[in-house]
N, C-alpha and C positions, 0 to 999 in steps of 0.2 A: 371532484370528490367533495362530498358535503362535510360540514364542520364536525358533525357527530362522528362520522366514520374516521376522519383524520385524528380526532382525539382518541378514539379507540386504538388506532394503529400506534399513536405515540405512546399510549399506556403499554401496549404489547411490547414495543421496542424497549422501554425502560425496564420491563420485567424479564427480559430475555437473560437467561443464564446460558451462555454459549459454551458448549462442551462437546466437541465432535467425538470424544472418546467415551461418552456415556453409553450405557447398554443399548438404548434405542437411538441409533444413528439417524434414522428417518425423522425422529422428533427434532433432533438438533438441526438437521437440514431444513426442516420446515421453519424453525426459529430463524435461521439465517436468511431464508427466503423472505420472511416478514420484514426483517431489518433492511435487506437489500432493496425490496420494493419501496419501502418508506424513504430510504436514503437516496435512491435513484432520482427522485424528484428534487431533493435538496442539493444533490451533487451533479448537476447536469450541464453546467456552463463551462466556458473556456478556462476557468480557474481549476476545474476538476478533470476535464477530458480534452485530449488533443486529437485532432483529426490529421492523420498522416496517410497520404495516398488513398483517401477514401475510407479508411478504417478508423474506428474510434478506440483510442488507447487511454486507460486511466493514468492520470498523473499521480505522483506520490501523495498529493493533497487528497485525492479520492481515496486512496488506500488508507491513509491515516484517519480520515473522517469516518469512513465506513467501519474500519477496524476499531476506532474509539467507541463507536456505538455498540460494538460487541464486547467491549472491555479488553481489546487487544492493543497494546501500546508498544511502540518501538523504543529500544534502548541502544544507544551507540556503545559498543563494547570497546572498539579501538578505531583509531584513524592514524595510520603510520605513513610517514614519508618514505618512499621506496628509494633504495640506492640505485644509482645509475646516472647516465648522462642526461636523461630527460626527466624533468620534474614530474613526479607521479605520486599519488596517494592511494593507499588501499584502506578501505574502511570495512569494519565488521559490525553488523547490526543484528540484534535479536528482537523478535516480536514476542512479547510476554503477555500472559493472562495472569495478573497478580504476580506472584513470584515464579510461576511456571513458565519456562521457555517453551514456546510452541513452534518456533521457526528461527532459523539463523542463516545469514547470507553475508558474503563479502562482495565487494565491487571495487573497481579501479577507475580512476580518472587521471589523464596525463596530457601533457603538452604535445604528445604524438598525434592527438586527435585534432582534426582541422578546426573544429569549433573552439577548442581550448588552447590553441597555439599561443595566443597573446593575452590570455586571461591571467589575472592575479593569482598568486599562490593560494590565498584563502578561498577563492572561488573553486579552484580545482579540488582542494580538500573537502569543501562543502558538497560538491557534486558527487564525490566518491561516497559520502555518507548518504546522500539522497538516493543514489542508485542502489546502495546496499539495503536501504529501507524498503524501497519498492520491491526489490528482489526477494527480501525476506517475507513480505506479505504474499507475493505471488507464489512462492514455493509451496506454502501451506494452503493458500486460500484463492487460488486461481479460479475456482468454481464460483466465487462471489462475483468476480468481474463478468464471467460468462453469464451468470444469472441476470446481471444488469444489462446484458446486450453489448458488452464491450469485449475487446481482445484482452486476454489475460496478461500480456506483457506490459509492464509499466512504460509509459511514453519516454521516460528518461533513458531507457535502455535502447531505444530505437535510434 
């Protein structure tokens, strides 16, 4: 891509007002496509995408980076230690555009899971929030990952 075209795309990305509820949904979809195409180049390495059994899944860093380019930011609403014999946390995260909530999801992480059996409590709590973040983006914006050639499910859910 030449430098002039790259600068034009960057300007387009900065000027995007992302609103899927607007009267012309096709225009919003085209705006999202512009951002996804631009961001796909920026968010293509192992810090953004996980290869699981030959399929490419976006990490939460992909979701938050692409979402941020669209003015969509995650906000942790809660993270609560669950009662029971096994250490577990449940987190709730909202994705917001300004003050408007556009998506909301919850997720759990516990020592019942093989990967988390021996992990510190803070790590389990943090992963619950990470999973809720990815899920909140996926619920409303799975089409963005598909547009980028990825599976829509966040890697952290796999």
